[in-house]
C-alpha positions as CSV (number, residue, x, y, z in Angstrom):
1,M,0.0,0.0,0.0
2,V,2.9,2.3,0.7
3,A,4.3,1.7,-2.8
4,A,1.0,2.7,-4.3
5,G,0.8,5.9,-2.2
6,L,4.4,6.8,-3.1
7,A,3.7,6.2,-6.8
8,F,0.6,8.4,-6.6
9,A,2.6,11.1,-4.9
10,L,5.2,10.8,-7.6
11,L,2.4,11.1,-10.3
12,V,1.1,14.4,-8.8
13,G,4.7,15.7,-8.2
14,L,5.7,14.9,-11.8
15,Q,2.5,16.6,-13.1
16,V,3.2,19.7,-11.1
17,L,6.8,19.8,-12.3
18,L,5.9,19.3,-16.0
19,W,3.0,21.7,-15.9
20,R,5.2,24.4,-14.3
21,L,8.0,23.9,-16.8
22,R,5.7,23.8,-19.9
23,P,2.0,23.2,-19.7
24,P,1.0,20.7,-22.4
25,R,-1.6,21.2,-25.1
26,G,-3.3,17.9,-24.5
27,H,-3.7,17.9,-20.7
28,Y,-5.5,14.6,-20.4
29,L,-3.3,12.6,-22.8
30,T,-0.1,13.9,-21.1
31,L,-1.5,13.2,-17.6
32,A,-2.4,9.6,-18.8
33,G,1.1,9.3,-20.1
34,V,2.7,10.4,-16.8
35,A,0.4,7.9,-15.0
36,V,1.5,5.1,-17.2
37,F,5.2,6.1,-16.8
38,V,4.9,6.1,-13.0
39,F,3.0,2.7,-13.2
40,I,5.9,1.2,-15.2
41,G,8.4,2.7,-12.7
42,M,6.4,1.3,-9.8
43,T,6.4,-2.1,-11.4
44,G,10.1,-2.0,-12.0
45,V,10.9,-0.9,-8.4
46,F,8.6,-3.6,-7.1
47,A,10.3,-6.3,-9.1
48,A,13.9,-5.1,-8.6
49,L,13.6,-4.7,-4.8
50,R,11.3,-7.7,-4.4
51,L,9.0,-5.6,-2.2
52,G,6.4,-8.3,-1.6
53,S,4.4,-11.1,-3.0
54,L,2.4,-11.2,-6.2
55,F,-0.7,-10.5,-4.0
56,D,1.0,-7.4,-2.5
57,Y,1.9,-6.2,-6.0
58,L,-1.7,-6.7,-7.3
59,N,-3.0,-4.8,-4.3
60,A,-0.6,-1.9,-5.0
61,V,-1.6,-1.9,-8.7
62,L,-5.3,-1.8,-7.8
63,L,-4.8,1.1,-5.4
64,Y,-2.5,3.0,-7.7
65,V,-4.9,2.7,-10.7
66,A,-7.9,3.7,-8.5
67,L,-6.1,6.7,-7.2
68,A,-4.8,7.7,-10.6
69,L,-8.2,7.4,-12.3
70,A,-9.9,9.3,-9.5
71,Y,-7.3,12.0,-9.8
72,M,-7.8,12.3,-13.6
73,V,-11.5,12.7,-13.1
74,T,-11.0,15.3,-10.5
75,Y,-8.4,17.1,-12.6
76,S,-11.0,17.9,-15.3
77,A,-12.6,20.2,-12.7
78,L,-9.3,21.9,-12.0
79,Q,-8.0,22.1,-15.6
80,G,-11.1,23.6,-17.2
81,D,-13.6,26.0,-15.7
82,S,-15.9,23.4,-14.3
83,P,-19.5,24.8,-14.4
84,T,-20.3,23.5,-11.0
85,F,-17.2,24.9,-9.3
86,A,-17.4,28.1,-11.3
87,I,-21.0,28.7,-10.1
88,L,-20.0,27.9,-6.5
89,R,-17.1,30.4,-6.8
90,E,-19.3,33.1,-8.3
91,I,-21.9,32.7,-5.5
92,S,-19.2,32.7,-2.9
93,H,-18.0,36.2,-4.1
94,A,-21.5,37.6,-3.7
95,P,-22.2,38.4,0.0
96,K,-26.0,38.2,-0.4
97,G,-26.0,35.5,-3.1
98,C,-26.5,35.7,-6.9
99,S,-29.7,35.9,-8.9
100,V,-30.3,33.4,-11.8
101,E,-30.2,36.3,-14.2
102,W,-26.7,37.3,-13.0
103,L,-25.5,33.7,-13.4
104,R,-26.9,33.4,-16.9
105,L,-25.1,36.6,-17.8
106,V,-21.8,35.4,-16.4
107,F,-22.0,31.9,-17.7
108,N,-22.5,32.3,-21.5
109,D,-21.4,30.1,-24.4
110,H,-18.0,31.7,-24.6
111,R,-17.2,30.7,-21.0
112,L,-18.8,27.3,-20.9
113,I,-19.0,25.8,-24.4
114,V,-16.0,27.2,-26.4
115,P,-13.3,26.1,-24.0
116,R,-14.7,22.5,-23.9
117,L,-14.8,22.4,-27.7
118,D,-11.2,23.6,-27.8
119,D,-10.2,20.8,-25.4
120,L,-12.0,18.2,-27.6
121,V,-10.2,19.5,-30.7
122,V,-6.8,19.5,-29.0
123,G,-7.6,16.0,-27.6
124,G,-8.3,14.7,-31.1
125,L,-11.9,13.8,-30.3
126,V,-13.5,16.3,-32.7
127,T,-12.4,18.3,-35.7
128,H,-13.8,21.6,-36.9
129,R,-14.3,23.1,-40.3
130,W,-14.1,26.9,-40.2
131,V,-15.9,27.3,-43.5
132,E,-19.1,25.6,-42.3
133,W,-18.6,26.3,-38.6
134,R,-19.2,22.6,-37.8
135,Y,-17.6,20.2,-35.4
136,T,-17.5,16.5,-36.2
137,L,-16.4,13.5,-34.3
138,T,-13.1,11.8,-35.2
139,P,-13.0,8.0,-35.2
140,Q,-11.5,8.2,-31.7
141,G,-14.3,10.5,-30.6
142,T,-16.9,8.2,-32.1
143,R,-15.5,5.2,-30.1
144,L,-15.5,7.2,-26.9
145,A,-19.0,8.5,-27.5
146,R,-20.3,5.0,-28.2
147,W,-18.7,3.6,-25.1
148,Y,-20.0,6.4,-22.9
149,L,-23.5,6.2,-24.3
150,G,-23.5,2.4,-24.0
151,Y,-22.4,2.6,-20.4
152,R,-25.1,5.1,-19.6
153,R,-27.7,2.7,-21.2
154,L,-26.3,-0.1,-19.1
155,L,-26.8,1.9,-15.9
156,R,-30.3,3.1,-17.2
157,L,-29.3,6.7,-16.8
158,E,-31.1,9.5,-18.7
159,K,-29.3,11.3,-21.4
160,G,-27.0,14.0,-20.2
161,G,-23.4,14.8,-19.2
């Protein structure tokens, strides 16, 4: 368990270092690459130092993967301007609260939609054609959308994000 905790700390530390030196264009892909790099390093250290049994290694892998995936999901709220956290932040700055009209004024398409579309383009999930002002899914985006929608159907969740 200590190995997984140290590996996770290394993941976060490497991300902070890399992002401070030069923030990547593809945040999620780079973060996934760092997570895989740390995983390979953890496996190598585990094997080289014979830190425990196969069962101990599998427990460490399970914990590390769970921590890394949870961190990646949480990172999306930090990296972009998460609508939920942005609304909380906006309300926290108003001593007497915010009206719905004010929130609609502050949270327009430019603040909520355009940055997410830009992330999808950089991530290779969609392409855009400036002539027609249309976004289309790439093959990778189509696979991800099908998997996501299939999983939502499996859980019998309504449509949504």
